[in-house]
LOLOLO-775096 format. One record per residue (C-alpha): residue number from 1; residue in three letters; x, y, z. Coordinates in pm, 1 decimal, padded with zeros to 6 digits. Example, Ala and Ser with C-alpha at 12.3 -4.5 7.8 and 13.67 -1.06 7.14 Angstrom:
! LOLOLO-775096
<r torfi="1" rovex="Ala" east="01230.0" north="-00450.0" up="00780.0"/>
<r torfi="2" rovex="Ser" east="01367.0" north="-00106.0" up="00714.0"/>
//
This chain:
! LOLOLO-775096
<r torfi="1" rovex="Met" east="00013.1" north="-00011.9" up="-00023.0"/>
<r torfi="2" rovex="Ile" east="00289.6" north="00248.7" up="00034.9"/>
<r torfi="3" rovex="Gln" east="00398.4" north="00197.4" up="-00267.9"/>
<r torfi="4" rovex="Ala" east="00109.2" north="00220.4" up="-00433.3"/>
<r torfi="5" rovex="Arg" east="00038.5" north="00543.9" up="-00250.7"/>
<r torfi="6" rovex="Lys" east="00388.2" north="00662.6" up="-00341.0"/>
<r torfi="7" rovex="Asp" east="00425.0" north="00496.4" up="-00698.9"/>
<r torfi="8" rovex="Ala" east="00091.0" north="00788.9" up="-00777.4"/>
<r torfi="9" rovex="Gly" east="00250.3" north="01016.5" up="-00634.2"/>
<r torfi="10" rovex="Ile" east="00025.6" north="01109.0" up="-00301.7"/>
<r torfi="11" rovex="Thr" east="00062.0" north="01175.4" up="00020.6"/>
<r torfi="12" rovex="Gln" east="-00020.1" north="01070.0" up="00286.4"/>
<r torfi="13" rovex="Ala" east="-00273.3" north="01369.6" up="00362.0"/>
<r torfi="14" rovex="Glu" east="-00357.9" north="01360.9" up="00039.9"/>
<r torfi="15" rovex="Leu" east="-00553.5" north="01026.8" up="00028.2"/>
<r torfi="16" rovex="Gly" east="-00686.5" north="01070.3" up="00415.6"/>
<r torfi="17" rovex="Gln" east="-00825.8" north="01355.7" up="00228.5"/>
<r torfi="18" rovex="Arg" east="-00979.8" north="01145.1" up="-00050.8"/>
<r torfi="19" rovex="Ile" east="-01140.4" north="00949.2" up="00222.1"/>
<r torfi="20" rovex="Gly" east="-01257.2" north="01166.3" up="00437.4"/>
<r torfi="21" rovex="Gln" east="-00961.0" north="01058.8" up="00691.0"/>
<r torfi="22" rovex="Arg" east="-00697.2" north="01204.1" up="00852.8"/>
<r torfi="23" rovex="Gln" east="-00310.7" north="01185.9" up="00791.7"/>
<r torfi="24" rovex="Thr" east="-00258.5" north="00961.2" up="01107.7"/>
<r torfi="25" rovex="Phe" east="-00502.9" north="00730.5" up="00999.1"/>
<r torfi="26" rovex="Ile" east="-00317.8" north="00646.0" up="00636.5"/>
<r torfi="27" rovex="Ser" east="00009.2" north="00648.2" up="00883.9"/>
<r torfi="28" rovex="Lys" east="-00150.2" north="00371.1" up="01170.2"/>
<r torfi="29" rovex="Val" east="-00221.5" north="00188.0" up="00857.3"/>
<r torfi="30" rovex="Glu" east="00064.6" north="00169.8" up="00645.3"/>
<r torfi="31" rovex="Leu" east="00268.8" north="00140.7" up="00914.3"/>
<r torfi="32" rovex="Gly" east="00035.5" north="-00212.8" up="01064.3"/>
<r torfi="33" rovex="Glu" east="-00122.8" north="00003.4" up="01384.4"/>
<r torfi="34" rovex="Arg" east="-00449.8" north="-00016.5" up="01263.3"/>
<r torfi="35" rovex="Arg" east="-00597.7" north="-00338.7" up="01037.9"/>
<r torfi="36" rovex="Ile" east="-00858.5" north="-00217.4" up="00765.8"/>
<r torfi="37" rovex="Asp" east="-01216.3" north="-00408.4" up="00685.7"/>
<r torfi="38" rovex="Val" east="-01240.0" north="-00571.5" up="00309.0"/>
<r torfi="39" rovex="Ala" east="-01452.0" north="-00251.0" up="00286.3"/>
<r torfi="40" rovex="Glu" east="-01212.2" north="00035.6" up="00333.8"/>
<r torfi="41" rovex="Phe" east="-00954.6" north="-00179.3" up="00168.7"/>
<r torfi="42" rovex="Val" east="-01087.5" north="-00122.2" up="-00127.2"/>
<r torfi="43" rovex="Glu" east="-01170.6" north="00242.5" up="-00115.1"/>
<r torfi="44" rovex="Leu" east="-00852.5" north="00309.2" up="-00049.4"/>
<r torfi="45" rovex="Cys" east="-00780.6" north="00124.1" up="-00352.9"/>
<r torfi="46" rovex="Ser" east="-00990.1" north="00326.9" up="-00583.2"/>
<r torfi="47" rovex="Ala" east="-00871.7" north="00640.3" up="-00363.9"/>
<r torfi="48" rovex="Leu" east="-00453.4" north="00540.4" up="-00542.7"/>
<r torfi="49" rovex="Glu" east="-00679.6" north="00492.6" up="-00806.6"/>
<r torfi="50" rovex="Ile" east="-00504.3" north="00085.5" up="-00835.7"/>
<r torfi="51" rovex="Asp" east="-00705.9" north="-00260.6" up="-00869.5"/>
<r torfi="52" rovex="Tyr" east="-00708.1" north="-00418.5" up="-00529.9"/>
<r torfi="53" rovex="Ala" east="-00753.0" north="-00765.2" up="-00746.4"/>
<r torfi="54" rovex="Ser" east="-00332.6" north="-00655.3" up="-00829.5"/>
<r torfi="55" rovex="Leu" east="-00282.8" north="-00477.7" up="-00518.7"/>
<r torfi="56" rovex="Leu" east="-00309.4" north="-00869.5" up="-00356.1"/>
<r torfi="57" rovex="Lys" east="-00155.1" north="-01069.8" up="-00601.1"/>
<r torfi="58" rovex="Asn" east="00197.2" north="-00896.4" up="-00589.7"/>
<r torfi="59" rovex="Ala" east="00138.6" north="-00926.8" up="-00223.8"/>
<r torfi="60" rovex="Ala" east="00061.5" north="-01269.1" up="-00237.9"/>
<r torfi="61" rovex="Asn" east="00356.5" north="-01275.5" up="-00435.0"/>
<r torfi="62" rovex="Arg" east="00676.2" north="-01213.2" up="-00250.6"/>
//
């Protein structure tokens, strides 16, 4: 998720704003301090304009 955000050229604050959350929410998600549910994951992917299935596939291959 971090790399996808960076690849999109978006800051944590910008991503948070896109989904109606604060920058601290994004930071906690990226640091693993906060888990997200499927709906939040899909919303984040949509805000980053990436296909959630591709992101999951890439994560599974690591």
